TITORMI-293512 format. One record per residue (C-alpha): residue in one letter; chain; x negated, z negated, y. Coordinates in steps of 0.5 Angstrom, whole numbers, plus 500, padded with zeros to 3 digits. Each point is the difference from the previous one (the first is absolute). Example, Ala and Ser with C-alpha at 12.3 -4.5 7.8 and 13.67 -1.06 7.14 Angstrom:
BEGIN
aa ch X Z Y
A A 475 484 491 .
S A 498 502 507 .
This chain:
BEGIN
aa ch X Z Y
M A 490 504 477 .
T A 504 496 505 .
Y A 506 502 504 .
C A 501 499 508 .
L A 505 502 505 .
A A 502 500 507 .
I A 507 501 503 .
S A 501 501 508 .
V A 507 499 502 .
N A 503 499 507 .
K A 498 493 501 .
G A 493 500 497 .
L A 496 501 494 .
V A 500 497 493 .
F A 493 500 495 .
A A 500 498 493 .
S A 495 500 494 .
D A 499 498 494 .
S A 493 497 498 .
R A 498 502 493 .
T A 494 505 500 .
N A 499 500 492 .
A A 504 499 494 .
G A 499 500 492 .
V A 501 496 494 .
D A 495 495 502 .
Y A 498 502 507 .
V A 504 499 507 .
T A 497 499 507 .
T A 503 499 506 .
Y A 498 501 507 .
S A 504 500 507 .
K A 502 507 502 .
M A 502 498 507 .
H A 496 499 506 .
S A 502 498 507 .
F A 496 500 507 .
V A 504 497 506 .
W A 498 500 507 .
P A 506 496 503 .
G A 503 504 505 .
E A 496 506 499 .
R A 501 503 494 .
V A 502 498 492 .
C A 497 504 495 .
V A 501 500 492 .
L A 496 503 495 .
L A 503 501 493 .
T A 495 503 494 .
A A 500 504 494 .
G A 495 504 495 .
N A 493 498 499 .
L A 499 492 501 .
A A 493 501 502 .
T A 502 505 505 .
S A 505 497 504 .
Q A 497 493 500 .
A A 494 504 503 .
V A 504 503 505 .
V A 503 493 502 .
N A 493 497 501 .
N A 498 506 504 .
I A 506 499 505 .
K A 498 492 500 .
A A 493 502 502 .
G A 502 505 505 .
L A 504 495 503 .
E A 494 495 500 .
A A 496 505 504 .
P A 504 503 505 .
D A 495 504 503 .
T A 498 505 494 .
G A 506 505 501 .
M A 507 500 498 .
N A 504 494 497 .
L A 507 498 498 .
R A 501 497 507 .
K A 497 506 504 .
G A 505 505 499 .
K A 505 501 505 .
Y A 505 503 495 .
L A 502 498 493 .
H A 498 507 497 .
E A 493 499 503 .
V A 499 494 496 .
A A 503 504 494 .
H A 495 505 501 .
Y A 494 495 500 .
V A 503 497 494 .
G A 500 507 497 .
Q A 492 501 502 .
L A 498 493 497 .
S A 503 502 493 .
Q A 497 507 500 .
A A 493 497 502 .
E A 501 495 494 .
Q A 503 505 495 .
R A 494 505 502 .
E A 495 494 498 .
H A 502 499 493 .
A A 504 506 498 .
G A 494 503 496 .
A A 498 493 497 .
L A 507 499 497 .
E A 500 507 498 .
K A 494 500 496 .
S A 502 493 497 .
G A 507 503 498 .
N A 503 493 503 .
G A 505 504 504 .
S A 502 502 507 .
A A 497 496 507 .
E A 507 502 503 .
A A 504 495 504 .
S A 507 501 504 .
F A 502 496 506 .
I A 506 498 504 .
L A 499 498 507 .
G A 505 497 504 .
G A 502 496 506 .
Q A 501 501 508 .
I A 495 500 506 .
A A 503 497 506 .
G A 504 505 504 .
L A 501 505 494 .
A A 505 500 495 .
P A 499 497 493 .
E A 497 505 495 .
I A 498 501 492 .
Y A 495 505 498 .
L A 498 502 493 .
I A 492 502 499 .
Y A 498 504 495 .
P A 494 500 496 .
Q A 498 506 503 .
G A 500 496 507 .
N A 506 504 503 .
Y A 507 496 501 .
I A 507 501 501 .
S A 505 496 504 .
A A 507 498 498 .
S A 506 503 503 .
P A 507 499 501 .
E A 502 504 494 .
T A 495 496 495 .
P A 499 493 504 .
Y A 495 498 494 .
L A 494 501 497 .
Q A 497 498 493 .
I A 493 500 497 .
G A 498 499 493 .
E A 505 500 494 .
N A 506 502 505 .
K A 505 504 495 .
Y A 504 494 497 .
G A 501 496 507 .
K A 502 507 504 .
P A 508 500 498 .
I A 502 494 503 .
L A 496 502 507 .
D A 503 507 500 .
R A 507 497 499 .
I A 500 494 505 .
I A 495 501 505 .
I A 502 503 507 .
P A 497 498 507 .
A A 506 496 501 .
T A 499 495 494 .
S A 498 493 502 .
L A 494 497 499 .
E A 502 495 495 .
D A 504 506 496 .
A A 493 504 500 .
A A 496 494 498 .
R A 505 499 494 .
C A 500 507 499 .
A A 493 500 499 .
L A 500 494 495 .
V A 505 504 496 .
S A 495 506 500 .
L A 494 496 498 .
E A 504 496 495 .
S A 503 507 497 .
T A 493 502 499 .
I A 497 494 497 .
R A 506 501 495 .
S A 498 507 498 .
N A 492 499 501 .
I A 495 495 497 .
S A 495 502 505 .
V A 504 497 506 .
G A 501 493 500 .
P A 500 494 504 .
P A 499 496 505 .
L A 504 504 505 .
E A 499 500 507 .
L A 504 502 506 .
A A 499 500 507 .
I A 506 501 506 .
H A 498 503 507 .
T A 505 499 505 .
I A 500 506 505 .
N A 496 497 506 .
D A 498 494 497 .
L A 493 500 501 .
N A 498 494 496 .
E A 498 499 492 .
P A 506 503 496 .
V A 504 496 496 .
R A 497 499 493 .
L A 502 498 493 .
K A 497 500 493 .
L A 504 500 494 .
T A 499 499 493 .
L A 504 501 494 .
N A 502 493 500 .
S A 502 500 508 .
P A 507 498 501 .
M A 501 506 505 .
Y A 497 505 495 .
K A 504 497 494 .
S A 507 500 503 .
L A 499 507 503 .
Q A 498 502 493 .
K A 506 497 497 .
Q A 505 502 505 .
W A 497 507 500 .
N A 500 501 492 .
E A 507 497 500 .
S A 503 505 505 .
L A 497 506 497 .
R A 503 498 493 .
Q A 507 499 504 .
A A 499 507 503 .
F A 499 503 494 .
N A 506 497 496 .
R A 504 503 506 .
L A 498 507 499 .
P A 506 505 498 .
R A 502 500 493 .
F A 500 507 496 .
D A 507 503 498 .
W A 499 498 493 .
E A 498 492 501 .
């Protein structure tokens, strides 16, 4: 399992992901779930992945192959709108799942399904984020719910619901994303570091600001400590019962 999220605010986009793909008593593996594709001045695309690792890696490999053979049809750079790119990624995912679903079902080795979040900006258009389902269809964020999640999302959702609105600053949105990940890590062993963070400022069509944080990174340790202490202080200030 994994946990990835993207946040859309007025000033740009924030992407965050963990790196754990498997967990057990004596077996833990890590792979990056965040992939960026940038053509400076033209477009920025960030792809987050969750679900079957083989499917998601194959989709990313096929995206790269399509970019190296631009005459073979649709690719990440040809879509005039980001929703066309989301549709393209959904088609790649569906094709990969169809190829291996039967073998996985017969062997009892689980599902070939994978989910994706695609976000970014094309020159002349507004930044957007899309959640691409295993079935290949997709949805976009809205002003009422300006974030999208894939993977183990339930533990990290409450902080997003309480904090994120379109007017939230990019830096606060990034801090909120890290707290959302930290809350999930604390409650679920299948989500773990390193954590990756990318920040895209609106109309800056260059490589997003990228951070990679481990449990020993000063930024992460400070955030974790201050958040835990603030929660305890807030809890201790809750109203007392009449008999106390």
